[in-house]
KESE-428547 format. One record per residue (C-alpha): x, y, z negated; residue in one letter; residue number from 1. Coordinates in nm, 4 decimals, always signed. Each point is the difference from the previous one (the first is absolute). Example, Ala and Ser with C-alpha at 12.3 -4.5 7.8 and 13.67 -1.06 7.14 Angstrom:
<pts>
PT,px,py,pz,aa,i
PT,+1.2300,-0.4500,-0.7800,a,1
PT,+0.1370,+0.3440,+0.0660,s,2
</pts>
This chain:
<pts>
PT,px,py,pz,aa,i
PT,+1.0095,-2.2576,+0.7590,x,1
PT,+0.1407,+0.3510,+0.0232,x,2
PT,+0.2247,+0.0701,+0.3000,x,3
PT,+0.3511,+0.1208,-0.0783,x,4
PT,+0.1140,+0.3118,+0.1705,x,5
PT,+0.3072,+0.2167,+0.0325,x,6
PT,-0.1796,+0.2620,-0.2070,x,7
PT,-0.0720,-0.2378,-0.2840,x,8
PT,+0.3572,-0.1143,-0.0116,x,9
PT,+0.1208,+0.3586,-0.0056,x,10
PT,-0.2347,+0.0896,-0.2859,x,11
PT,+0.1119,-0.3128,-0.1902,x,12
PT,+0.3679,+0.1035,+0.0372,x,13
PT,-0.0830,+0.3576,-0.1128,x,14
PT,-0.1854,-0.1242,-0.3034,x,15
PT,+0.2911,-0.2201,-0.1038,x,16
PT,+0.2349,+0.2901,+0.0240,x,17
PT,-0.2377,+0.2192,-0.2012,x,18
PT,-0.0209,-0.2443,-0.2862,x,19
PT,+0.3757,-0.0420,-0.0124,x,20
PT,+0.0585,+0.3752,-0.0073,x,21
PT,-0.2859,+0.0679,-0.2450,x,22
PT,+0.1012,-0.2585,-0.2576,x,23
PT,+0.3498,+0.1363,-0.0057,x,24
PT,-0.1411,+0.3464,-0.0714,x,25
PT,-0.2280,-0.1058,-0.2857,x,26
PT,+0.0693,+0.1716,-0.3272,x,27
PT,+0.1875,-0.2314,-0.2313,x,28
PT,-0.0776,+0.1654,-0.3333,x,29
PT,-0.3820,+0.0103,+0.0101,x,30
PT,-0.1708,-0.2058,-0.2705,x,31
PT,-0.3141,-0.2114,-0.0549,x,32
PT,-0.1814,+0.2706,-0.2002,x,33
PT,-0.0715,+0.2040,+0.3087,x,34
PT,-0.2645,-0.2655,+0.0836,x,35
PT,-0.2309,+0.1340,-0.2692,x,36
PT,+0.1395,+0.3410,-0.0844,x,37
PT,-0.0663,+0.1231,+0.3534,x,38
PT,-0.3365,-0.1741,+0.0257,x,39
PT,-0.2998,+0.2161,+0.1093,x,40
PT,-0.3788,-0.0311,+0.0247,x,41
PT,-0.2211,+0.1817,+0.2394,x,42
PT,-0.2805,-0.0532,+0.2474,x,43
PT,-0.3042,+0.1437,+0.1610,x,44
PT,-0.3725,+0.0331,-0.0785,x,45
PT,-0.2182,+0.0293,+0.3025,x,46
PT,-0.3667,+0.0375,+0.0905,x,47
PT,-0.0806,-0.0395,+0.3710,x,48
PT,-0.3258,+0.0219,+0.1941,x,49
PT,-0.0330,-0.1327,+0.3530,x,50
PT,-0.3107,+0.0276,+0.2186,x,51
PT,+0.0187,-0.1567,+0.3491,x,52
PT,-0.3234,+0.0924,+0.1865,x,53
PT,-0.0175,-0.2205,+0.3098,x,54
PT,-0.2315,+0.0764,+0.2827,x,55
PT,-0.1577,-0.2194,+0.2759,x,56
PT,-0.1170,-0.2622,-0.2474,x,57
PT,+0.3384,-0.0510,-0.1652,x,58
PT,+0.0225,-0.0979,-0.3648,x,59
PT,+0.0880,+0.2908,-0.2353,x,60
PT,+0.2830,-0.0482,-0.2463,x,61
PT,+0.1358,+0.1667,-0.3144,x,62
PT,+0.0025,+0.0288,-0.3777,x,63
PT,+0.1192,+0.2244,-0.2857,x,64
PT,+0.2616,-0.1470,-0.2388,x,65
PT,+0.2280,+0.0914,-0.2871,x,66
PT,+0.3407,-0.1616,-0.0183,x,67
PT,+0.3312,-0.0047,-0.1958,x,68
PT,+0.3560,-0.0876,+0.0938,x,69
PT,+0.2450,-0.0321,-0.2829,x,70
PT,+0.3721,-0.0424,+0.0840,x,71
PT,+0.2589,-0.1194,-0.2555,x,72
PT,+0.3542,+0.0525,+0.1298,x,73
PT,+0.3059,-0.1212,-0.1766,x,74
PT,+0.3429,+0.1519,+0.0237,x,75
PT,+0.2988,-0.2017,+0.1392,x,76
PT,+0.1934,-0.2229,-0.2317,x,77
PT,+0.3734,+0.0479,+0.0697,x,78
PT,-0.1187,+0.2535,+0.2601,x,79
PT,-0.0937,-0.2998,+0.2180,x,80
PT,-0.3122,-0.1964,-0.0799,x,81
PT,-0.3535,+0.0758,-0.1308,x,82
PT,-0.3639,-0.0972,+0.0063,x,83
PT,-0.3144,+0.1924,+0.0923,x,84
PT,-0.3735,-0.0869,-0.0343,x,85
PT,-0.3281,+0.1696,+0.0802,x,86
PT,-0.3681,-0.0422,-0.1026,x,87
PT,-0.2716,+0.0697,+0.2584,x,88
PT,-0.3699,+0.0350,-0.0998,x,89
PT,-0.3090,+0.1293,+0.1783,x,90
PT,-0.3717,+0.0155,-0.0915,x,91
PT,-0.3165,+0.1212,+0.1753,x,92
PT,-0.1622,+0.3284,-0.0870,x,93
PT,-0.2513,-0.0525,+0.2841,x,94
PT,+0.0495,-0.3188,+0.2110,x,95
PT,-0.2031,+0.1462,+0.2869,x,96
PT,-0.3077,-0.1368,+0.1765,x,97
PT,+0.1890,-0.2199,+0.2474,x,98
PT,+0.1855,-0.3285,-0.0079,x,99
PT,+0.3304,+0.1596,+0.1025,x,100
PT,+0.1653,+0.2227,-0.2636,x,101
PT,+0.2593,+0.1072,+0.2565,x,102
PT,+0.2847,-0.1860,-0.1874,x,103
PT,-0.0567,+0.1952,-0.3184,x,104
PT,-0.1431,-0.3091,-0.1741,x,105
PT,-0.0112,-0.3683,+0.0947,x,106
PT,-0.1965,-0.0615,+0.3168,x,107
PT,-0.3546,-0.1354,-0.0349,x,108
PT,-0.0382,-0.0241,-0.3826,x,109
PT,+0.1579,+0.3428,-0.0461,x,110
PT,+0.1703,-0.0939,-0.3237,x,111
PT,+0.2745,+0.2107,-0.1597,x,112
PT,+0.3590,-0.1295,-0.0455,x,113
PT,+0.2538,-0.0295,-0.2798,x,114
PT,+0.3340,-0.1486,+0.0950,x,115
PT,+0.3763,-0.0061,-0.0317,x,116
PT,+0.0719,+0.2232,+0.2991,x,117
PT,+0.3853,-0.0221,-0.0147,x,118
PT,+0.2586,-0.2105,-0.1873,x,119
PT,+0.3529,-0.0141,+0.1537,x,120
PT,+0.3642,-0.0121,-0.0763,x,121
PT,+0.2091,+0.2841,+0.1374,x,122
PT,+0.3701,+0.0514,+0.0476,x,123
PT,+0.2245,+0.2762,+0.1325,x,124
PT,+0.3642,+0.0275,+0.0914,x,125
PT,+0.2258,+0.2882,+0.0986,x,126
PT,-0.1113,+0.3504,+0.0585,x,127
PT,-0.2670,+0.1810,+0.2043,x,128
PT,+0.2444,+0.0506,+0.2956,x,129
PT,+0.1482,-0.3490,-0.0090,x,130
PT,-0.2117,-0.2589,-0.1834,x,131
PT,-0.2784,-0.2461,-0.0038,x,132
PT,-0.3248,-0.0710,-0.1853,x,133
PT,-0.2206,-0.3063,-0.0288,x,134
PT,-0.3405,-0.1003,-0.1236,x,135
PT,-0.1362,-0.3536,-0.0355,x,136
PT,-0.3448,-0.0998,-0.1175,x,137
PT,-0.3433,+0.1669,+0.0315,x,138
PT,+0.0585,+0.3488,+0.1289,x,139
PT,-0.1018,+0.2709,+0.2477,x,140
PT,+0.2019,-0.0306,+0.3160,x,141
PT,+0.0355,+0.2382,+0.2951,x,142
PT,+0.2909,-0.1427,+0.2003,x,143
PT,+0.0057,-0.0518,+0.3718,x,144
PT,-0.3492,-0.0594,+0.1296,x,145
PT,-0.1061,-0.1444,-0.3352,x,146
PT,-0.2202,+0.2598,-0.1600,x,147
PT,-0.2680,+0.0499,-0.2677,x,148
PT,-0.3059,+0.2019,-0.0985,x,149
PT,-0.0376,+0.2766,-0.2534,x,150
PT,-0.3155,+0.1678,+0.1287,x,151
PT,-0.2601,-0.1927,-0.2052,x,152
PT,-0.0708,-0.0437,-0.3735,x,153
PT,+0.3238,-0.1865,-0.0645,x,154
PT,+0.2963,-0.0832,+0.2234,x,155
PT,+0.1065,-0.3309,+0.1595,x,156
PT,+0.3137,-0.1939,-0.0834,x,157
PT,+0.2048,-0.2841,+0.1515,x,158
PT,+0.1737,-0.3007,-0.1356,x,159
PT,+0.3547,-0.0153,+0.1357,x,160
PT,+0.3428,+0.1556,+0.0174,x,161
PT,+0.0874,+0.3563,+0.1012,x,162
PT,+0.3561,+0.1304,+0.0514,x,163
PT,+0.1363,+0.3454,+0.0927,x,164
PT,+0.3563,+0.0945,+0.1066,x,165
PT,+0.1552,+0.3416,+0.0488,x,166
PT,+0.3178,+0.0874,+0.1892,x,167
PT,+0.0401,+0.3791,+0.0001,x,168
PT,-0.2919,+0.0888,+0.2259,x,169
PT,-0.0782,-0.3485,+0.1238,x,170
PT,-0.2754,-0.1793,-0.1898,x,171
PT,-0.0920,-0.3658,+0.0511,x,172
PT,-0.2985,-0.1849,-0.1318,x,173
PT,-0.0869,-0.3711,-0.0253,x,174
PT,-0.3199,-0.1609,-0.1420,x,175
PT,-0.1516,-0.3449,-0.0116,x,176
PT,-0.3509,-0.0735,-0.1317,x,177
PT,-0.2137,-0.3140,-0.0348,x,178
PT,-0.3143,+0.1295,-0.1725,x,179
PT,-0.1957,+0.3225,-0.0479,x,180
PT,-0.2051,+0.1596,-0.2817,x,181
PT,-0.2631,+0.1925,+0.2014,x,182
PT,-0.1479,+0.3280,-0.1120,x,183
PT,-0.3478,-0.1568,-0.0394,x,184
PT,+0.0579,-0.3410,-0.1587,x,185
PT,+0.0932,-0.1123,-0.3487,x,186
PT,+0.2493,-0.2641,+0.1001,x,187
PT,+0.2806,-0.0775,+0.2371,x,188
PT,-0.0816,-0.1098,+0.3586,x,189
PT,+0.1950,-0.1783,+0.2669,x,190
PT,-0.0056,+0.1657,+0.3423,x,191
PT,-0.2344,-0.1760,+0.2408,x,192
PT,-0.1105,+0.0043,+0.3586,x,193
PT,-0.3625,+0.0740,+0.0826,x,194
PT,-0.0506,-0.3742,+0.0299,x,195
PT,+0.1177,-0.0530,-0.3538,x,196
PT,+0.3444,-0.1440,+0.0761,x,197
PT,+0.2768,+0.0976,-0.2428,x,198
PT,+0.2830,+0.2361,+0.1115,x,199
PT,+0.2985,-0.1073,-0.2133,x,200
PT,+0.2006,+0.3164,-0.0163,x,201
PT,+0.0933,+0.3385,+0.1541,x,202
PT,+0.3511,+0.1314,+0.0511,x,203
PT,+0.0543,+0.3755,+0.0492,x,204
PT,+0.3156,+0.2035,+0.0640,x,205
PT,+0.0721,+0.3654,+0.0702,x,206
PT,+0.2911,+0.2300,+0.0734,x,207
PT,-0.0026,+0.3789,-0.0498,x,208
PT,+0.2667,+0.2457,+0.1027,x,209
PT,+0.0065,+0.3748,-0.0413,x,210
PT,+0.2533,+0.2519,+0.1046,x,211
PT,-0.0711,+0.3766,-0.0356,x,212
PT,-0.3471,+0.0560,+0.1582,x,213
PT,-0.0145,-0.3305,+0.1959,x,214
PT,-0.1319,-0.3281,-0.1350,x,215
PT,-0.0434,-0.3550,+0.1425,x,216
PT,-0.2197,-0.2687,-0.1519,x,217
PT,-0.0421,-0.3673,+0.1033,x,218
PT,-0.2454,-0.2402,-0.1715,x,219
PT,-0.1063,-0.3537,+0.0640,x,220
PT,-0.2255,-0.2649,-0.1439,x,221
PT,-0.0210,-0.3791,+0.0602,x,222
PT,-0.3018,-0.1945,-0.1263,x,223
PT,+0.0929,-0.3661,+0.0236,x,224
PT,-0.1561,-0.1744,+0.3018,x,225
PT,-0.2490,+0.2890,+0.0355,x,226
PT,+0.1141,+0.3494,+0.1090,x,227
PT,+0.3147,+0.2098,+0.0338,x,228
PT,+0.0424,+0.3747,+0.0436,x,229
PT,+0.2617,+0.2656,+0.0618,x,230
PT,-0.0220,+0.3778,-0.0340,x,231
PT,+0.2415,+0.2759,+0.0896,x,232
PT,-0.0326,+0.3646,-0.1120,x,233
PT,+0.2192,+0.2854,+0.1095,x,234
PT,-0.0395,+0.3435,-0.1569,x,235
PT,+0.1728,+0.3318,+0.0378,x,236
PT,-0.0613,+0.3192,-0.2043,x,237
PT,+0.1144,+0.3483,+0.1049,x,238
PT,-0.0003,+0.2676,-0.2650,x,239
PT,-0.0297,+0.3462,+0.1589,x,240
PT,+0.1549,+0.3269,-0.1086,x,241
PT,-0.3348,+0.1431,-0.1129,x,242
PT,-0.0591,-0.2944,-0.2309,x,243
PT,-0.2389,-0.1774,+0.2304,x,244
PT,+0.0556,-0.3584,+0.1061,x,245
PT,-0.0589,-0.2339,+0.2895,x,246
PT,-0.0100,-0.3791,-0.0343,x,247
PT,-0.0072,-0.2414,+0.2951,x,248
PT,-0.0788,-0.3697,-0.0574,x,249
PT,-0.0069,-0.2980,+0.2356,x,250
PT,-0.1414,-0.3325,-0.1058,x,251
PT,-0.0187,-0.3522,+0.1585,x,252
PT,-0.1705,-0.2960,-0.1562,x,253
PT,-0.0276,-0.3552,+0.1429,x,254
PT,-0.1732,-0.3048,-0.1441,x,255
PT,+0.0254,-0.3516,+0.1450,x,256
PT,-0.1246,-0.3535,-0.0548,x,257
PT,+0.2439,-0.1929,-0.2159,x,258
PT,-0.1332,-0.3535,-0.0130,x,259
PT,-0.2909,-0.2380,+0.0050,x,260
PT,-0.1943,+0.1728,-0.2760,x,261
PT,-0.0806,+0.3055,+0.2172,x,262
PT,-0.3374,-0.0301,+0.1711,x,263
PT,-0.0353,+0.3554,+0.1274,x,264
PT,-0.2466,+0.0955,-0.2767,x,265
PT,+0.0931,+0.2260,-0.2961,x,266
PT,+0.0085,-0.1332,-0.3539,x,267
PT,-0.3592,+0.1270,-0.0824,x,268
PT,-0.1413,-0.0886,+0.3385,x,269
PT,+0.0519,+0.3269,+0.1766,x,270
PT,+0.1409,+0.0234,+0.3553,x,271
PT,+0.3671,-0.0772,+0.0434,x,272
PT,+0.1992,-0.0719,+0.3171,x,273
PT,+0.1349,-0.2855,+0.2123,x,274
PT,+0.3821,-0.0270,+0.0090,x,275
PT,+0.0988,+0.3621,-0.0489,x,276
PT,-0.1159,+0.3569,-0.0980,x,277
PT,+0.2020,+0.3252,+0.0346,x,278
PT,-0.0675,+0.3509,-0.1246,x,279
PT,+0.1869,+0.3210,+0.1037,x,280
PT,-0.0285,+0.3202,-0.1971,x,281
PT,+0.1593,+0.3405,+0.0483,x,282
PT,-0.0920,+0.2856,-0.2264,x,283
PT,+0.1351,+0.3422,-0.1023,x,284
PT,-0.0549,+0.2211,-0.2991,x,285
PT,+0.0663,+0.3769,-0.0186,x,286
PT,+0.0102,+0.1559,-0.3501,x,287
PT,-0.0284,+0.3756,-0.0569,x,288
PT,-0.0317,+0.1563,-0.3390,x,289
PT,-0.2640,-0.1858,-0.1950,x,290
PT,-0.1554,-0.1579,+0.3071,x,291
PT,+0.0702,-0.2599,+0.2636,x,292
PT,-0.1415,-0.1351,+0.3193,x,293
PT,+0.0512,-0.3457,+0.1402,x,294
PT,-0.0738,-0.1797,+0.3245,x,295
PT,+0.0511,-0.3537,+0.1258,x,296
PT,-0.0428,-0.2253,+0.3065,x,297
PT,-0.0323,-0.3701,-0.0236,x,298
PT,-0.0604,-0.3106,+0.2072,x,299
PT,-0.0665,-0.3695,-0.0771,x,300
PT,+0.0104,-0.3203,+0.2050,x,301
PT,-0.1407,-0.3160,-0.1601,x,302
PT,-0.0547,-0.3282,+0.1880,x,303
PT,-0.3546,-0.1195,+0.0148,x,304
PT,-0.0566,-0.3470,-0.1322,x,305
PT,-0.2588,-0.2795,-0.0006,x,306
PT,-0.1632,-0.1135,-0.3227,x,307
PT,-0.2844,-0.2515,-0.0154,x,308
PT,-0.0118,+0.0013,+0.3808,x,309
PT,-0.0630,+0.3759,+0.0133,x,310
PT,+0.2451,+0.2551,+0.1292,x,311
PT,+0.0746,+0.2710,-0.2613,x,312
PT,+0.1250,+0.3525,+0.0341,x,313
PT,+0.3629,+0.0359,-0.1185,x,314
PT,+0.0800,+0.2089,-0.3048,x,315
PT,+0.3358,+0.0647,-0.1744,x,316
PT,-0.0515,-0.1992,-0.3201,x,317
PT,+0.2858,+0.0900,-0.2317,x,318
PT,-0.0585,-0.1907,-0.3321,x,319
PT,+0.1466,-0.3470,-0.0646,x,320
PT,-0.3196,-0.1950,-0.0772,x,321
PT,-0.2893,+0.0127,-0.2428,x,322
PT,+0.0818,+0.1805,-0.3321,x,323
PT,+0.3312,+0.1378,+0.1434,x,324
PT,+0.0976,+0.3648,+0.0673,x,325
PT,+0.2088,+0.0970,+0.3003,x,326
PT,+0.1608,+0.3392,+0.0529,x,327
PT,-0.1518,+0.2303,+0.2623,x,328
PT,+0.2169,+0.3118,+0.0286,x,329
PT,-0.1481,+0.1755,+0.3091,x,330
PT,-0.1491,+0.3440,-0.0765,x,331
PT,-0.1808,+0.0424,+0.3303,x,332
PT,-0.1986,-0.3260,-0.0316,x,333
PT,-0.0735,+0.0078,-0.3720,x,334
PT,-0.3157,+0.1357,-0.1729,x,335
PT,-0.2193,-0.0447,-0.2988,x,336
PT,-0.2684,-0.2229,+0.1613,x,337
PT,+0.1693,-0.1652,+0.2998,x,338
PT,+0.3396,-0.0482,+0.1555,x,339
PT,-0.0053,+0.0657,+0.3802,x,340
PT,+0.1905,-0.2926,+0.1579,x,341
PT,-0.2130,-0.1812,+0.2546,x,342
PT,+0.1318,-0.1286,+0.3318,x,343
PT,+0.0504,+0.2815,+0.2439,x,344
PT,-0.0970,+0.2649,-0.2511,x,345
PT,+0.1551,+0.3420,+0.0555,x,346
PT,-0.0120,+0.2169,-0.3174,x,347
PT,+0.0202,+0.3768,-0.0456,x,348
PT,+0.0354,+0.1247,-0.3568,x,349
PT,-0.0001,+0.3547,-0.1356,x,350
PT,+0.0433,+0.1174,-0.3563,x,351
PT,+0.0719,+0.2995,-0.2238,x,352
PT,+0.0448,+0.0717,-0.3629,x,353
PT,+0.0430,+0.2815,-0.2495,x,354
PT,+0.1492,+0.0334,-0.3462,x,355
PT,-0.1856,+0.2647,-0.1994,x,356
PT,+0.2748,+0.0632,-0.2600,x,357
PT,+0.0924,+0.3430,+0.1488,x,358
PT,-0.3697,+0.0919,+0.0049,x,359
PT,-0.0293,-0.0408,-0.3804,x,360
PT,-0.1269,-0.3603,-0.0017,x,361
PT,+0.3134,-0.1935,-0.0922,x,362
PT,-0.0466,-0.3760,+0.0379,x,363
PT,-0.2713,+0.0222,+0.2676,x,364
PT,+0.0631,-0.1385,+0.3509,x,365
PT,-0.2355,-0.0730,+0.2921,x,366
PT,+0.0712,-0.2189,+0.3035,x,367
PT,-0.2156,-0.0643,+0.3085,x,368
PT,+0.0473,-0.2607,+0.2688,x,369
PT,-0.1769,-0.0673,+0.3285,x,370
PT,+0.0572,-0.3171,+0.2080,x,371
PT,-0.1569,-0.1083,+0.3265,x,372
PT,+0.0731,-0.3361,+0.1689,x,373
PT,-0.1125,-0.0825,+0.3552,x,374
PT,+0.0555,-0.2525,+0.2700,x,375
PT,-0.0491,-0.3074,-0.2180,x,376
PT,+0.0078,-0.3044,+0.2319,x,377
PT,-0.3005,-0.1988,-0.1192,x,378
PT,+0.0069,-0.3759,+0.0785,x,379
PT,-0.2522,-0.0872,+0.2658,x,380
PT,+0.0155,+0.3464,+0.1590,x,381
PT,-0.0653,+0.3589,-0.0939,x,382
PT,+0.1769,+0.2738,-0.2113,x,383
PT,-0.0536,+0.1193,-0.3527,x,384
PT,+0.0956,+0.3030,-0.2024,x,385
PT,+0.0014,+0.1163,-0.3668,x,386
PT,+0.0405,+0.3198,-0.1944,x,387
PT,+0.0786,+0.0858,-0.3620,x,388
PT,+0.0025,+0.3304,-0.1931,x,389
PT,+0.1482,+0.0005,-0.3473,x,390
PT,+0.0685,+0.2471,-0.2779,x,391
PT,+0.2188,-0.0487,-0.3027,x,392
PT,-0.0118,+0.2355,-0.3000,x,393
PT,+0.2462,-0.0372,-0.2903,x,394
PT,+0.0311,+0.1908,-0.3225,x,395
PT,+0.2553,-0.0337,-0.2889,x,396
PT,-0.1287,+0.1646,-0.3177,x,397
PT,+0.2719,+0.2406,-0.1162,x,398
PT,-0.1197,+0.0139,-0.3607,x,399
PT,-0.0162,-0.3824,-0.0526,x,400
PT,+0.3139,-0.1793,+0.0911,x,401
PT,-0.0595,-0.3179,+0.1994,x,402
PT,-0.3620,+0.0776,+0.0889,x,403
PT,-0.1000,+0.0190,+0.3673,x,404
PT,-0.2978,-0.0496,+0.2255,x,405
PT,-0.0414,-0.0875,+0.3621,x,406
PT,-0.2992,+0.0053,+0.2345,x,407
PT,+0.0086,-0.1597,+0.3415,x,408
PT,-0.2847,+0.0088,+0.2555,x,409
PT,-0.0095,-0.1412,+0.3475,x,410
PT,-0.2486,-0.0438,+0.2894,x,411
PT,+0.0531,-0.2844,+0.2521,x,412
PT,-0.1977,-0.0446,+0.3218,x,413
PT,+0.0550,-0.2368,+0.2892,x,414
PT,-0.1299,-0.0921,+0.3456,x,415
PT,+0.0030,-0.3795,+0.0766,x,416
PT,+0.2815,-0.0969,-0.2392,x,417
PT,-0.0475,-0.3704,-0.0832,x,418
PT,-0.1366,-0.0691,-0.3494,x,419
PT,+0.0141,+0.3585,-0.1252,x,420
PT,-0.2622,+0.2300,-0.1544,x,421
PT,-0.0144,+0.3747,-0.0260,x,422
PT,+0.0887,+0.0938,-0.3511,x,423
PT,+0.0337,+0.2871,-0.2482,x,424
PT,+0.2232,-0.0733,-0.2966,x,425
PT,+0.0625,+0.1943,-0.3207,x,426
PT,+0.2767,-0.0752,-0.2597,x,427
PT,+0.0434,+0.1860,-0.3233,x,428
PT,+0.2906,-0.0591,-0.2379,x,429
PT,+0.0770,+0.1370,-0.3426,x,430
PT,+0.3468,-0.1140,-0.1284,x,431
PT,+0.1857,+0.0559,-0.3213,x,432
PT,+0.3669,-0.1115,-0.0090,x,433
PT,+0.1728,-0.0329,-0.3320,x,434
</pts>
């Protein structure tokens, strides 16, 4: 059972006030015809290629696919209620030479997919500055620590309810889900533990406040009888007289056991933690002209745990069970191949990027990121370390509206990190939005 808190009660009171104010402000003279007269159809065609070349005897992964997402969006009848739906489809161009298609196709048999990706009722009240919006059904949700995936052939979706409330600078979000449509399966799935026990539901909430150049964000997530998490992000941006800018960001994330379903092991069998894991992240970004440089420092503590009679190294597991997607908003720790969040790990990250518009190549950007993690406290004694280099190249074609490409390449190496392999990974995307 979820524990009540002062924060939950405060959010509930704020939501009630928002609904009351928003309904009062709803336009009285809108009519039903807006439902179909304002309807739109759009989507995205994508081809993506992933090649994960694992060293040290690891199993390679990857495939090349073509996919389509078609979105049908209604208008709002009486400026209040509507219905949206999406089709998701993916097929193999080359299913690769390995069992694992890296979530581009179904695991093992590497079949394509054709499915109803989204189907939900939507409603809105009030205005942008003082109003509310709701979704209920099968839909993409990014609220609190409930997240999703859009980096493969087709995106993931949730089954549940998502609500958003705005109060002139203060934004509140609330979501509840009880099933997930993963990016690599044809049907809905219930969230599960590694041992196959069902996780009934996940509740997520968030609060965002921005004033001038300062912003605060709080997010949480509660997987019933499994895990709970909280995250706080503080950000400040300073715009300088010469047009340059400096952004400072602080980030704290904590995940904790939330009931008898938690065994310490992640949903897919990877390392988790005992009772608690915490991650601290501080990073800064300096923008000048068409370029920027960025640097970050991070640190993680994650309780070790015993599984099957063996002590395991703690790692900050942040999802909410098998098939689920949890938010992980820490720049310093995040990469293409691995997140750096082992117990005792101290992370240094450096990055830079450049926009080539002023150099005559409008639409072209390049970003590079280096991360090194050291001091990992390995269960049973000893230390471990890991390093990743990554480059991200994006290009939007100026002569074809909606057409873009992206190439990402990363190299990961480690020394004594449990269960990891050195790896080089390439991802190539070609997207057309219509």
